[in-house]
VEXDREN-2710 file (C-alpha; in Angstrom, 1 decimal):
% VEXDREN-2710
k/r/px/py/pz
1/MET/-12.9/-13.3/-7.5
2/ALA/-12.9/-14.3/-3.8
3/ASP/-9.5/-15.8/-4.4
4/LEU/-7.8/-12.5/-4.9
5/LEU/-6.2/-10.5/-2.1
6/LEU/-4.7/-7.0/-2.5
7/LEU/-1.7/-5.7/-0.4
8/LEU/-2.1/-2.0/-0.2
9/PRO/0.0/0.4/1.9
10/PRO/-1.7/2.4/4.8
11/SER/-1.7/6.2/4.6
12/GLU/0.2/8.6/6.8
13/GLY/-2.9/10.8/6.9
14/LYS/-5.6/9.3/8.9
15/ALA/-9.2/10.4/9.8
16/THR/-9.8/11.4/13.4
17/GLY/-12.4/10.1/15.8
18/GLY/-14.0/6.7/16.0
19/ALA/-16.3/4.8/18.3
20/GLY/-15.9/2.4/21.2
21/ARG/-12.5/1.3/22.5
22/TRP/-9.9/-0.2/20.1
23/ARG/-8.3/-3.4/21.4
24/PRO/-5.1/-5.1/20.2
25/GLY/-6.8/-8.4/19.9
26/GLY/-9.6/-7.2/17.6
27/GLY/-10.0/-7.7/13.9
28/SER/-9.2/-10.6/11.5
29/PHE/-5.6/-11.0/12.8
30/GLY/-6.1/-10.0/16.4
31/ARG/-5.8/-13.5/17.7
32/ARG/-2.6/-14.1/15.9
33/LEU/-1.0/-10.6/16.2
34/GLY/-2.7/-9.1/19.2
35/ARG/0.2/-9.9/21.7
36/HIS/2.8/-8.4/19.2
37/ARG/0.7/-5.3/18.8
38/SER/0.7/-4.9/22.7
39/GLU/4.5/-5.2/22.7
40/VAL/4.8/-2.4/20.1
41/ILE/2.5/-0.2/22.1
42/ALA/4.4/-0.9/25.2
43/ALA/7.7/0.1/23.6
44/LEU/6.1/3.2/21.9
45/THR/4.8/4.4/25.1
46/THR/8.0/4.0/27.1
47/PRO/8.9/7.4/28.5
48/ASP/10.7/9.7/26.1
49/VAL/10.1/7.4/23.0
50/ALA/7.1/9.1/21.4
51/THR/9.2/12.1/20.1
52/GLU/9.3/14.1/16.9
53/ARG/12.0/11.8/15.6
54/THR/10.0/8.6/16.3
55/LEU/6.7/9.8/15.1
56/GLY/8.1/11.7/12.1
57/VAL/5.9/14.9/12.4
58/ARG/6.1/18.4/13.8
59/GLY/3.8/21.1/15.1
60/GLN/0.1/20.2/15.4
61/LEU/0.6/16.8/13.7
62/LEU/3.0/16.0/16.5
63/GLU/0.6/17.1/19.2
64/ARG/-2.0/14.8/17.6
65/ALA/0.4/12.0/17.2
66/ILE/1.5/12.2/21.0
67/ASP/-2.2/12.4/22.0
68/ALA/-3.0/9.3/20.0
69/THR/0.0/7.4/21.4
70/GLU/-1.1/8.3/24.9
71/ARG/-4.5/7.0/24.2
72/LEU/-3.1/3.7/23.0
73/GLY/-1.1/3.3/26.2
74/ALA/-4.1/4.2/28.3
75/GLY/-6.3/1.8/26.4
76/THR/-8.8/4.6/25.4
77/ALA/-8.1/4.8/21.7
78/LYS/-11.1/4.9/19.5
79/ALA/-11.6/2.6/16.5
80/LEU/-12.6/3.2/12.9
81/PRO/-12.6/0.6/10.1
82/ALA/-9.3/0.7/8.2
83/TRP/-11.2/1.8/5.0
84/GLN/-12.5/4.9/6.9
85/ARG/-9.3/5.6/8.9
86/TYR/-6.9/5.7/5.9
87/THR/-7.2/8.9/3.9
88/GLY/-4.2/9.1/1.6
89/VAL/-4.1/9.4/-2.1
90/VAL/-4.2/5.7/-2.8
91/TRP/-7.2/5.3/-0.6
92/GLU/-9.0/8.4/-2.0
93/HIS/-8.8/6.9/-5.4
94/LEU/-9.6/3.4/-4.2
95/ASP/-12.9/5.0/-3.1
96/PRO/-13.7/2.2/-0.6
97/SER/-16.9/3.8/0.5
98/THR/-18.4/2.6/-2.8
99/LEU/-17.0/-1.0/-2.4
100/ASP/-18.8/-3.8/-0.6
101/ASP/-17.6/-5.4/2.6
102/GLU/-16.2/-8.5/0.8
103/GLN/-14.1/-6.3/-1.4
104/ARG/-12.9/-4.3/1.7
105/ARG/-12.1/-7.5/3.4
106/ARG/-9.9/-8.6/0.5
107/THR/-7.8/-5.5/1.0
108/LEU/-4.9/-6.2/3.3
109/VAL/-2.7/-3.5/4.9
110/PRO/0.6/-4.0/6.6
111/SER/1.0/-1.6/9.6
112/ALA/3.9/-0.8/11.7
113/LEU/1.6/-0.6/14.7
114/LEU/-0.8/-3.5/14.0
115/GLY/1.2/-5.9/11.7
116/LEU/-1.6/-6.7/9.3
117/VAL/-5.2/-5.6/9.0
118/THR/-8.0/-5.9/6.5
119/GLY/-10.0/-3.0/5.2
120/LEU/-12.8/-3.9/7.5
121/ASP/-10.7/-4.3/10.7
122/PRO/-10.8/-1.6/13.4
123/VAL/-7.8/0.7/13.4
124/PRO/-6.9/3.4/16.1
125/ASP/-5.5/6.8/15.2
126/HIS/-1.7/6.5/15.2
127/ARG/1.5/7.6/13.5
128/LEU/4.3/5.1/13.1
129/LYS/6.6/3.9/10.3
130/PHE/8.2/0.6/9.6
131/SER/11.6/2.2/9.5
132/VAL/11.3/3.3/13.2
133/SER/13.4/1.4/15.8
134/LEU/11.8/0.9/19.2
135/PRO/13.4/-0.2/22.6
136/ASP/13.8/-4.0/22.9
137/ILE/12.2/-4.4/19.4
138/GLY/14.5/-2.7/16.9
139/ARG/13.4/-1.8/13.4
140/LEU/9.7/-2.5/13.0
141/ASP/9.9/-3.9/9.5
142/ARG/12.4/-6.6/10.6
143/TRP/10.5/-7.3/13.8
144/TRP/7.1/-7.7/12.1
145/ARG/8.4/-9.6/9.1
146/PRO/8.1/-13.2/10.4
147/GLN/4.7/-12.5/12.1
148/VAL/3.1/-10.8/9.1
149/THR/4.5/-13.5/6.7
150/ALA/3.1/-16.3/8.8
151/ALA/-0.3/-14.6/9.1
152/LEU/-0.5/-14.3/5.3
153/ALA/0.6/-17.9/4.9
154/ALA/-2.1/-19.1/7.2
155/LEU/-4.9/-17.7/5.0
156/PRO/-7.0/-20.2/3.1
157/ARG/-4.9/-21.9/0.5
158/GLY/-5.0/-20.7/-3.2
159/MET/-5.6/-17.0/-2.6
160/VAL/-3.7/-15.0/-5.3
161/ILE/-1.8/-12.2/-3.5
162/ILE/-1.5/-8.9/-5.5
163/ASP/1.5/-6.9/-4.1
164/LEU/0.8/-3.2/-4.6
165/LEU/3.2/-2.1/-1.8
166/PRO/6.0/0.4/-1.9
167/ASN/9.4/-0.9/-0.7
168/GLU/9.0/0.5/2.8
169/HIS/5.9/-1.7/3.4
170/ARG/7.1/-4.6/1.3
171/ALA/10.1/-5.0/3.6
172/ALA/7.7/-6.1/6.5
173/ILE/6.7/-9.3/4.5
174/ASP/8.8/-12.1/3.1
175/LEU/6.9/-12.6/-0.1
176/GLY/9.4/-15.1/-1.2
177/ASP/8.9/-17.3/1.8
178/PRO/8.6/-21.0/0.7
179/ALA/5.8/-21.7/3.0
180/LEU/3.8/-18.7/1.7
181/ARG/4.6/-19.5/-1.9
182/ARG/3.4/-23.0/-1.5
183/ARG/0.0/-21.8/-0.4
184/HIS/-0.5/-18.6/-2.4
185/PRO/0.6/-17.3/-5.9
186/VAL/2.1/-13.8/-5.5
187/VAL/1.9/-11.2/-8.3
188/ARG/3.9/-8.0/-7.9
189/VAL/2.8/-4.7/-9.4
190/GLU/5.2/-1.8/-10.2
191/PHE/4.2/1.6/-11.4
192/THR/6.6/3.7/-13.5
193/ASP/6.6/6.6/-15.9
194/ILE/7.4/6.4/-19.6
195/ARG/11.2/6.4/-18.8
196/GLY/10.9/3.5/-16.4
197/ALA/11.3/5.6/-13.2
198/ALA/9.1/5.3/-10.2
199/VAL/6.7/8.1/-9.9
200/GLY/5.0/10.0/-7.1
201/HIS/1.5/11.4/-6.6
202/ASP/0.2/10.3/-10.0
203/ALA/1.3/6.8/-9.4
204/LYS/-0.5/6.7/-6.1
205/ALA/-3.7/7.9/-7.6
206/ALA/-3.3/5.4/-10.4
207/LYS/-2.5/2.6/-7.9
208/GLY/-5.8/3.3/-6.1
209/ARG/-7.8/3.2/-9.3
210/PHE/-5.9/0.0/-10.4
211/ALA/-6.6/-1.6/-7.1
212/ARG/-10.3/-0.7/-7.5
213/HIS/-10.3/-2.4/-10.9
214/LEU/-8.7/-5.6/-9.4
215/LEU/-11.2/-5.8/-6.6
216/ILE/-14.2/-5.3/-8.9
217/ARG/-13.1/-7.2/-12.0
218/GLY/-10.2/-9.4/-10.9
219/LEU/-7.2/-10.0/-13.2
220/HIS/-9.4/-10.6/-16.2
221/GLY/-9.0/-7.9/-18.8
222/VAL/-6.1/-6.3/-16.8
223/ASP/-4.0/-6.1/-20.0
224/GLY/-6.5/-3.6/-21.4
225/TRP/-6.7/-1.4/-18.3
226/THR/-6.0/2.4/-18.9
227/ASP/-5.8/5.3/-16.5
228/HIS/-7.2/8.4/-18.3
229/GLY/-6.1/6.7/-21.6
230/ARG/-2.5/6.7/-20.8
231/SER/-1.5/3.6/-19.1
232/VAL/0.2/0.4/-20.6
233/VAL/0.0/-2.8/-18.5
234/THR/2.6/-5.5/-19.2
235/ALA/1.6/-8.8/-17.6
236/GLY/4.2/-11.5/-16.6
237/GLU/3.7/-14.7/-14.9
238/THR/4.4/-13.3/-11.5
239/SER/4.3/-9.5/-12.2
240/LEU/2.4/-6.6/-13.6
241/ALA/4.2/-3.5/-14.9
242/VAL/2.0/-0.4/-15.2
243/ARG/3.6/2.4/-17.2
244/LEU/2.1/5.8/-16.9
245/GLY/2.5/8.4/-19.6
END
């Protein structure tokens, strides 16, 4: 199952703390994306940019986000592996603490600050969305799109990419890019309720559990996967539809 990669979203909620000093050139994609990460940090730390509107939070969360941004600009941000930094519903139900390093490495996360990381890569505390526009960069999803697409295409040929991303994060990758498709099959996964509508918290929890199933067992037996006995998975050649309810 070493030929399977999962694209999962990061979480808005993130664990605090860390160790050492985080560096833009660190991690699996640091050599390719480090310069671009530094450009994002430079734009984000331009005076009067890291505001409530840009960071998307208020109150104590805003204070924490501003402090984290200042640490990025000063080069003093601490690092935690992505699987420890991300704390949202998807990651809670993925339960990465009980996965091994190879499974964490095969979890890929598009990030508005970092471009792309694996579950093992160092990640600083931060708050930033792909929909944000920064000075001299513009919207981050559009700015990152060619860089992240090229980083995925450069991975060893034949890796099956499982797309578990919401639209916000999917917009930062051109999964239809011919160079990418020539090297990697892409399977898109969509979660809906019984009426075919997208669903919220329950879908995120199910997505985390489904991602865990894929990392442990691969695509074998995916047609029979159930989530508390109430899911139906319809497998197509390039898609998986997971109906909850």
